[in-house]
C-alpha positions as a LaTeX table, in Angstrom:
\begin{tabular}{lrrr}
\hline
Residue & $x$ (\AA) & $y$ (\AA) & $z$ (\AA) \\
\hline
Met1 & 45.49 & 105.51 & 85.78 \\
Val2 & 43.06 & 106.12 & 82.93 \\
Ser3 & 39.95 & 107.75 & 84.38 \\
Lys4 & 38.45 & 110.13 & 81.82 \\
Leu5 & 35.80 & 108.77 & 79.46 \\
Val6 & 35.67 & 110.17 & 75.93 \\
His7 & 32.86 & 109.02 & 73.67 \\
Val8 & 33.73 & 108.56 & 69.99 \\
Gln9 & 31.18 & 109.46 & 67.32 \\
Arg10 & 31.71 & 108.71 & 63.63 \\
Leu11 & 29.65 & 111.16 & 61.59 \\
Gly12 & 30.68 & 110.19 & 58.05 \\
Arg13 & 30.83 & 112.95 & 55.44 \\
Leu14 & 29.12 & 116.21 & 56.34 \\
Gln15 & 28.90 & 119.70 & 54.98 \\
Tyr16 & 30.87 & 122.11 & 57.12 \\
Met17 & 27.92 & 123.97 & 58.67 \\
Gln18 & 26.14 & 120.73 & 59.55 \\
Ala19 & 29.19 & 119.69 & 61.54 \\
Trp20 & 29.57 & 123.13 & 63.12 \\
Glu21 & 25.97 & 123.20 & 64.34 \\
Tyr22 & 26.41 & 119.71 & 65.77 \\
Gln23 & 29.64 & 120.69 & 67.50 \\
Lys24 & 27.87 & 123.57 & 69.22 \\
Ser25 & 25.10 & 121.24 & 70.39 \\
Val26 & 27.56 & 118.72 & 71.85 \\
Ala27 & 29.63 & 121.50 & 73.45 \\
Ala28 & 26.51 & 122.90 & 75.14 \\
Thr29 & 25.73 & 119.45 & 76.53 \\
Val30 & 29.27 & 119.05 & 77.90 \\
His31 & 29.11 & 122.51 & 79.46 \\
Asn32 & 25.75 & 121.81 & 81.10 \\
Asn33 & 26.87 & 118.40 & 82.36 \\
Val34 & 29.87 & 119.94 & 84.10 \\
Lys35 & 27.78 & 122.77 & 85.52 \\
Met36 & 25.34 & 120.24 & 87.01 \\
Gly37 & 28.09 & 118.05 & 88.44 \\
Lys38 & 27.48 & 115.17 & 86.03 \\
Glu39 & 29.97 & 113.18 & 83.97 \\
Ala40 & 31.20 & 115.66 & 81.37 \\
Gly41 & 30.41 & 113.54 & 78.33 \\
His42 & 33.69 & 114.40 & 76.58 \\
Thr43 & 33.20 & 113.58 & 72.89 \\
Leu44 & 35.49 & 112.96 & 69.95 \\
Leu45 & 33.83 & 113.62 & 66.59 \\
Leu46 & 35.38 & 111.87 & 63.58 \\
Leu47 & 34.23 & 112.90 & 60.13 \\
Glu48 & 35.09 & 113.98 & 56.62 \\
His49 & 33.98 & 117.24 & 55.01 \\
Asp50 & 32.70 & 118.06 & 51.59 \\
Ser51 & 35.16 & 120.43 & 49.91 \\
Val52 & 35.29 & 123.69 & 51.84 \\
Tyr53 & 37.63 & 126.60 & 52.53 \\
Thr54 & 37.43 & 128.17 & 55.97 \\
Thr55 & 39.14 & 131.10 & 57.60 \\
Gly56 & 39.57 & 131.77 & 61.32 \\
Ile57 & 39.09 & 134.79 & 63.53 \\
Arg58 & 42.21 & 136.44 & 62.08 \\
Lys59 & 40.98 & 137.46 & 58.65 \\
Ala60 & 44.20 & 138.97 & 57.32 \\
Asp61 & 43.96 & 136.73 & 54.26 \\
Tyr62 & 40.25 & 137.32 & 53.62 \\
Thr63 & 38.63 & 139.61 & 51.07 \\
Pro64 & 35.29 & 139.26 & 49.24 \\
Glu65 & 37.29 & 138.75 & 46.04 \\
Ile66 & 39.13 & 135.78 & 47.53 \\
Glu67 & 35.86 & 134.27 & 48.68 \\
Thr68 & 34.41 & 134.62 & 45.17 \\
Lys69 & 37.50 & 133.03 & 43.66 \\
Leu70 & 37.42 & 130.08 & 46.05 \\
Arg71 & 33.70 & 129.46 & 45.62 \\
Ala72 & 34.34 & 129.31 & 41.86 \\
Thr73 & 36.38 & 126.12 & 42.45 \\
Gly74 & 33.18 & 124.35 & 43.48 \\
Ala75 & 34.01 & 124.38 & 47.19 \\
Asp76 & 32.03 & 126.04 & 49.97 \\
Phe77 & 33.50 & 128.94 & 51.95 \\
Tyr78 & 32.92 & 129.95 & 55.58 \\
Cys79 & 34.35 & 132.39 & 58.10 \\
Thr80 & 34.59 & 130.72 & 61.50 \\
Asn81 & 35.49 & 131.46 & 65.13 \\
Arg82 & 38.45 & 129.06 & 65.31 \\
Gly83 & 42.05 & 130.15 & 65.57 \\
Gly84 & 44.29 & 130.24 & 62.53 \\
Leu85 & 44.01 & 131.55 & 59.00 \\
Ile86 & 42.64 & 130.08 & 55.79 \\
Thr87 & 42.72 & 126.34 & 55.10 \\
Phe88 & 40.98 & 123.63 & 53.09 \\
His89 & 38.98 & 120.61 & 54.23 \\
Gly90 & 37.69 & 117.93 & 51.93 \\
Pro91 & 37.37 & 114.26 & 51.01 \\
Gly92 & 40.30 & 112.10 & 52.07 \\
Gln93 & 41.05 & 114.25 & 55.12 \\
Leu94 & 40.45 & 112.89 & 58.61 \\
Ile95 & 38.66 & 115.61 & 60.54 \\
Val96 & 38.76 & 115.33 & 64.33 \\
Tyr97 & 36.73 & 117.65 & 66.55 \\
Pro98 & 37.41 & 116.98 & 70.26 \\
Ile99 & 34.60 & 118.41 & 72.39 \\
Leu100 & 36.29 & 118.32 & 75.77 \\
His101 & 35.94 & 120.07 & 79.10 \\
Leu102 & 39.54 & 121.21 & 78.95 \\
Pro103 & 40.11 & 121.77 & 82.70 \\
Ser104 & 39.38 & 118.05 & 83.20 \\
Phe105 & 42.58 & 117.34 & 81.25 \\
Ser106 & 44.77 & 120.39 & 81.78 \\
Pro107 & 44.32 & 124.05 & 82.70 \\
Gly108 & 45.95 & 125.39 & 79.56 \\
Ile109 & 45.29 & 125.69 & 75.84 \\
Lys110 & 49.02 & 125.43 & 75.16 \\
Trp111 & 49.06 & 121.92 & 76.65 \\
Tyr112 & 46.03 & 121.03 & 74.52 \\
Val113 & 47.65 & 122.16 & 71.27 \\
Cys114 & 50.83 & 120.23 & 72.09 \\
Ala115 & 48.82 & 117.13 & 73.00 \\
Leu116 & 46.99 & 117.15 & 69.67 \\
Glu117 & 50.27 & 117.59 & 67.79 \\
Lys118 & 51.84 & 114.72 & 69.75 \\
Thr119 & 48.84 & 112.53 & 68.94 \\
Val120 & 49.24 & 113.14 & 65.22 \\
Ile121 & 53.03 & 112.67 & 65.33 \\
Arg122 & 52.60 & 109.33 & 67.13 \\
Thr123 & 49.99 & 108.23 & 64.59 \\
Leu124 & 52.30 & 109.07 & 61.71 \\
Arg125 & 55.25 & 107.33 & 63.34 \\
Trp126 & 53.27 & 104.10 & 63.50 \\
Leu127 & 52.68 & 104.48 & 59.76 \\
Gly128 & 56.40 & 104.94 & 59.13 \\
Ile129 & 56.41 & 108.74 & 58.68 \\
Ser130 & 58.74 & 110.99 & 60.67 \\
Ala131 & 56.86 & 114.19 & 61.47 \\
His132 & 57.54 & 117.18 & 63.68 \\
Thr133 & 56.19 & 120.47 & 64.98 \\
Ser134 & 57.53 & 123.91 & 64.06 \\
Pro135 & 57.08 & 127.50 & 65.26 \\
His136 & 53.89 & 127.33 & 63.19 \\
Thr137 & 50.99 & 125.38 & 64.66 \\
Gly138 & 50.33 & 121.99 & 63.11 \\
Val139 & 52.32 & 118.92 & 62.14 \\
Trp140 & 54.92 & 118.89 & 59.41 \\
Val141 & 56.92 & 116.47 & 57.28 \\
Gly142 & 60.00 & 118.41 & 56.25 \\
Glu143 & 58.77 & 121.76 & 54.96 \\
Asn144 & 55.29 & 120.44 & 54.13 \\
Lys145 & 52.28 & 120.59 & 56.42 \\
Ile146 & 50.43 & 117.29 & 56.77 \\
Cys147 & 48.00 & 118.27 & 59.53 \\
Ala148 & 46.42 & 121.64 & 60.30 \\
Leu149 & 45.05 & 122.67 & 63.70 \\
Gly150 & 42.42 & 125.32 & 64.33 \\
Leu151 & 40.96 & 125.46 & 67.84 \\
Gln152 & 38.48 & 127.38 & 69.95 \\
Gly153 & 37.55 & 127.34 & 73.61 \\
Arg154 & 39.35 & 127.50 & 76.94 \\
His155 & 36.69 & 125.61 & 78.90 \\
Val156 & 34.86 & 123.42 & 76.38 \\
Thr157 & 36.83 & 122.94 & 73.18 \\
Thr158 & 35.48 & 123.00 & 69.63 \\
His159 & 37.00 & 122.75 & 66.15 \\
Gly160 & 40.15 & 120.63 & 65.94 \\
Leu161 & 42.38 & 119.19 & 63.24 \\
Gly162 & 42.48 & 117.99 & 59.65 \\
Leu163 & 44.95 & 115.21 & 58.83 \\
Asn164 & 45.59 & 114.69 & 55.11 \\
Cys165 & 45.24 & 110.99 & 54.35 \\
Asn166 & 44.53 & 110.71 & 50.63 \\
Thr167 & 43.34 & 114.27 & 50.18 \\
Glu168 & 43.50 & 115.76 & 46.67 \\
Leu169 & 46.25 & 118.32 & 47.28 \\
Arg170 & 45.46 & 120.49 & 44.27 \\
Trp171 & 42.78 & 122.20 & 46.36 \\
Phe172 & 45.54 & 123.83 & 48.41 \\
Ser173 & 47.03 & 125.48 & 45.32 \\
His174 & 44.29 & 128.15 & 45.43 \\
Ile175 & 45.37 & 129.49 & 48.84 \\
Val176 & 48.35 & 130.14 & 51.07 \\
Pro177 & 47.53 & 127.35 & 53.55 \\
Cys178 & 47.17 & 128.71 & 57.10 \\
Gly179 & 48.70 & 131.97 & 55.84 \\
Ile180 & 52.24 & 130.55 & 55.78 \\
Pro181 & 54.05 & 131.42 & 52.51 \\
His182 & 56.88 & 129.39 & 50.96 \\
Lys183 & 55.71 & 126.17 & 52.62 \\
Gly184 & 54.08 & 123.14 & 51.02 \\
Val185 & 51.35 & 120.66 & 51.83 \\
Thr186 & 51.57 & 116.88 & 51.83 \\
Ser187 & 49.50 & 113.83 & 52.69 \\
Ile188 & 50.08 & 110.39 & 54.16 \\
Ser189 & 49.46 & 108.87 & 50.73 \\
Gln190 & 52.02 & 111.13 & 49.10 \\
Glu191 & 54.64 & 110.37 & 51.75 \\
Leu192 & 54.13 & 106.59 & 51.60 \\
Glu193 & 53.59 & 106.52 & 47.81 \\
Arg194 & 50.43 & 104.43 & 48.15 \\
Asp195 & 46.76 & 105.09 & 48.75 \\
Val196 & 46.13 & 105.46 & 52.48 \\
Thr197 & 42.51 & 105.91 & 53.46 \\
Ile198 & 40.90 & 107.49 & 56.49 \\
Arg199 & 39.72 & 104.02 & 57.52 \\
Glu200 & 43.33 & 102.84 & 57.78 \\
Val201 & 44.48 & 105.87 & 59.76 \\
Glu202 & 41.55 & 106.27 & 62.13 \\
Pro203 & 42.23 & 103.34 & 64.53 \\
Leu204 & 45.87 & 104.41 & 64.89 \\
Phe205 & 44.80 & 107.97 & 65.65 \\
Leu206 & 42.33 & 106.76 & 68.29 \\
Gln207 & 44.97 & 104.65 & 70.00 \\
Ala208 & 47.43 & 107.55 & 69.99 \\
Phe209 & 44.78 & 109.95 & 71.33 \\
Gln210 & 43.94 & 107.60 & 74.18 \\
Glu211 & 47.60 & 107.29 & 75.14 \\
Val212 & 48.51 & 110.97 & 74.90 \\
Phe213 & 45.37 & 112.27 & 76.62 \\
Lys214 & 45.44 & 109.46 & 79.22 \\
Cys215 & 41.75 & 108.83 & 78.71 \\
His216 & 39.47 & 105.91 & 77.93 \\
Leu217 & 37.79 & 106.00 & 74.51 \\
Val218 & 34.37 & 104.42 & 74.12 \\
Leu219 & 33.43 & 103.51 & 70.55 \\
Pro220 & 29.87 & 103.77 & 69.18 \\
Asn221 & 29.28 & 100.01 & 69.41 \\
Gly222 & 30.50 & 99.91 & 73.00 \\
Asp223 & 33.92 & 98.49 & 72.12 \\
Asn224 & 37.11 & 99.87 & 73.58 \\
Val225 & 40.21 & 101.13 & 71.81 \\
Ala226 & 43.18 & 98.80 & 72.23 \\
Ser227 & 45.82 & 100.11 & 74.59 \\
\hline
\end{tabular}
């Protein structure tokens, strides 16, 4: 039976650090709610970033020279505390940051990663795209990554995923995405050979998330996600 409430917030387009500061604020609220024995206030943040390159806690692919080169493209650049290596976020990419008290869903981060991947794969299947996982984290179509994951937190989660909807893929040509050489990047629009917007993908993602996480999503206007 569905019992966990997850509140959906649509934040629109934000600069990366604006979203990061907001994530930390929401995560602190969830942590305090649990500590005080209240409803956790699990939250799903949906947004889109201005063009930005970020790298995770493993900085094997980071040098000041690379940062200078990437900033020269017109994008921002930030080092973060998420897992994973360097990636790009920007317009046309559905960004999802689940701020969840993870033990309320499962005791393990491995389950959480798999659940997010399953959510994306189910979303893509409903759009007519056959996607899969690989030894590398994320979701793939053939040899091309369509969704990157970068996570943090074993108690209250932050960061999340970026699903390429109609993202301009040329931004990825300046990096080795997620530090994986000899692999490509794709988008929903490229796979379906038509323009597919975040607005089209978002309701499918929400339905898939609700099913995989066995939760109840509450939308900003009080509506429910169809099940």
